SETORDO-265418 format. One line per 4 residues: their letters; for each residue x, y, z of C-alpha. Coordinates in steps of 0.1 Angstrom, whole numbers. Example, Ala and Ser with C-alpha at 12.3 -4.5 7.8 and 13.67 -1.06 7.14 Angstrom:
2
AS = 123:-45:78; 137:-11:71
END
This chain:
177
MEIY = -1521:-863:630; -1528:-877:601; -1553:-907:609; -1573:-927:581
LVRH = -1603:-947:585; -1608:-968:559; -1642:-990:565; -1635:-1024:545
TETI = -1658:-1028:513; -1691:-1045:506; -1692:-1087:519; -1711:-1117:503
CKKG = -1732:-1118:532; -1772:-1112:513; -1778:-1077:529; -1800:-1079:562
VCYG = -1775:-1103:574; -1757:-1096:610; -1725:-1104:606; -1706:-1088:632
QSDV = -1670:-1107:646; -1684:-1135:616; -1649:-1141:595; -1669:-1131:565
DIAA = -1653:-1128:527; -1651:-1099:504; -1675:-1096:474; -1659:-1088:441
PFEA = -1653:-1082:422; -1631:-1049:449; -1603:-1040:422; -1619:-1007:416
VFEN = -1628:-1000:448; -1595:-1011:460; -1579:-987:436; -1601:-955:445
ILLQ = -1591:-960:482; -1563:-959:477; -1557:-925:457; -1573:-910:489
LPSE = -1548:-926:508; -1503:-906:516; -1479:-924:501; -1467:-938:534
AVVF = -1486:-945:567; -1487:-966:595; -1516:-997:585; -1535:-1013:616
SSPL = -1564:-1039:608; -1590:-1063:620; -1577:-1094:619; -1607:-1104:602
KRCL = -1603:-1113:561; -1625:-1085:549; -1599:-1063:564; -1568:-1080:555
ILSE = -1572:-1086:520; -1575:-1044:517; -1550:-1036:543; -1532:-1061:526
YIQE = -1536:-1046:490; -1528:-1014:508; -1494:-1029:515; -1489:-1040:477
NIKV = -1490:-1001:471; -1483:-975:493; -1445:-970:512; -1461:-987:549
IAFE = -1440:-977:576; -1448:-1012:604; -1482:-1029:597; -1495:-1048:624
KDAR = -1529:-1065:631; -1552:-1059:664; -1583:-1079:681; -1591:-1041:691
LIEM = -1600:-1033:661; -1628:-1063:651; -1658:-1050:646; -1689:-1058:674
NFGD = -1698:-1092:687; -1730:-1098:678; -1732:-1134:701; -1761:-1155:691
WELK = -1770:-1129:659; -1741:-1134:639; -1751:-1150:603; -1784:-1146:615
NWND = -1811:-1121:597; -1821:-1093:614; -1858:-1099:613; -1850:-1132:627
IPPE = -1838:-1119:657; -1861:-1128:681; -1879:-1093:691; -1876:-1101:728
ELNP = -1839:-1098:721; -1836:-1071:694; -1860:-1046:707; -1839:-1036:743
WMED = -1807:-1038:724; -1820:-1015:697; -1835:-989:722; -1804:-986:737
FVTI = -1773:-1006:722; -1745:-983:738; -1752:-1003:768; -1772:-1034:766
NAKN = -1749:-1065:747; -1766:-1085:716; -1771:-1118:732; -1738:-1132:749
GESF = -1719:-1106:723; -1707:-1078:737; -1728:-1034:741; -1713:-1008:717
MELH = -1696:-994:752; -1680:-1029:751; -1665:-1024:714; -1658:-983:722
NRVV = -1637:-995:751; -1613:-1015:734; -1614:-994:708; -1602:-961:725
DFLS = -1577:-978:745; -1559:-983:709; -1569:-954:705; -1541:-946:734
QISK = -1514:-967:727; -1514:-955:694; -1509:-919:703; -1485:-925:723
EITT = -1463:-936:698; -1472:-924:661; -1463:-894:643; -1469:-904:608
PIVI = -1505:-908:587; -1523:-940:600; -1545:-956:581; -1571:-983:604
VAHA = -1589:-1008:581; -1619:-1021:603; -1652:-1022:607; -1685:-998:603
GVVR = -1685:-995:644; -1649:-988:651; -1650:-959:632; -1680:-945:643
SILC = -1664:-951:677; -1637:-935:666; -1658:-911:652; -1672:-906:683
HYSA = -1642:-910:701; -1625:-880:686; -1657:-856:680; -1666:-860:721
LPLK = -1705:-872:698; -1724:-894:724; -1724:-930:716; -1758:-937:715
DAFN = -1756:-908:684; -1726:-928:667; -1749:-943:645; -1754:-903:626
NKVD = -1723:-909:613; -1722:-927:580; -1698:-956:570; -1706:-971:537
FGQV = -1685:-1000:524; -1653:-988:508; -1653:-950:531; -1622:-934:537
IKIE = -1627:-910:563; -1596:-886:576; -1595:-872:606; -1568:-845:622
V = -1564:-854:654
END
């Protein structure tokens, strides 16, 4: 089965802002990036998307331009919940909160948020469901954390090494499973 992992395009947030599950918009213009993404996708697919608008805008464009067999928004594809850190500049997060998380983001929760392991568990739950049901190409429009989680899952890369997977805005990564 072919899976196309698509990260949303750049957001309106300034660099250095932690926006996780905040429902921020994408930065314009984005049409040229959308067209480039489309060139890397199959002509027909089942499309899944995070319900956040930065993914939905892109997934709606995809739906308008390829044959979509089915489309589903799935909350398990939402980015990591950074709790109290949402929409704060990373440099403004107190070091006594941030540093332990930076040393072990896999198991330590962001303050009033979730850990990468919690994100990974919901993503793996999603993957186990779709792998039983779908045989056609799949497009997943999501976030860097979700894409890294999926790549770790299928490559057996330890979660602590998830950031070894570079995932740029608007990037398409094709995997075969």
